[in-house]
N, C-alpha and C positions, 0 to 999 in steps of 0.2 A: 413362617420363616424360622421361628425358634426350633420347631421340630426338625426341619431340614438341617439346621446347624448342629443340633444334638446328634441326629443320626449320622451325619457326615463325620463326626468325631468318634463314633462307635468303632471299637477295634476288635471286639471278640464277643463270644456268646454271652458272657457275663454282662457286658455293656448292653447288648440287645435285650436281655431279660430285664435289666434295670429300666431301660427306656420304655419297654412295653408297660411296665408297672407305673412309671411316671406319667405316661400319656393319659392314663385314666384320671389324673388329677390336674392336668393342664387345661386351663380355659383357653378358648379361642377368642381373640378380639379382632375386630375388623381392621383391615389396612385401608383406611379411607383416603380420599383425595387430600385431606388435611395432613395425614401421616406422610404421604408421598411428598408434599410440599415441605414439611418439616425435615424430612430426610435430605431433600435437595439443599435446604438451608444449612443443615449440619455439614454436608459435603463441602459446600462453598466456604463456610467459615473455617472448617478444619484445614482445607487446602490453602486458604489464605495465611494460615499459621504454619504451613509446611508439613502438615500431617496428612498422610494418605490412609484412608480407612476403607476397608472393603464395603461394597454396597450392602451386603447382607447385614453387617454390623450397624451401618447407618440406619437401615430400615428397622432393625430390631430396637435400636435406641430411640428412634423417632416414635415408633409404635408404643413403647413403654411410656415415654414422656406424654404423648397425646392422651393415653388412657390412665395416666396417674399410677403406673405400676413401677415397682422397683425391679432391678435386675440382679440376679445371682449369676455370677459368671467367673470364668477363669480365662479372661481374654484381655490382654493389655490395651487393646483399642478402646474399650469402654473406659478404662482408667485414664487413658490419654484424653479422651473427649471430656471426661469429668474434670481433669486437671486444667484443660483450657478454659472451661466454664468458670472454675474457681478463680482463675487468674484474671478474670474480668474480660475475657474475649466476648465477641458478639454471639457466641454459641447460646442457643436456648438451653434452659436447665434440663438436666437428665434426671 
């Protein structure tokens, strides 16, 4: 899913070159049933707080959390999910 998100944002040949180079260093982690369950819980919790987050971002956040990975991003949805978590909502940690 991360690769799809990155490639979806590629705008030119320079971005494509960079992504090809980055892909050599990206590990693939499984999207397990537990990841999907966590993504559903993230969606439910975020929606209950009035936040609509794209399914791709929910899945990426859930996968990172489940596998104990950090996120490097330029996407306000991840910041919003983290803010809700820090404010003490029922969101799982990111």
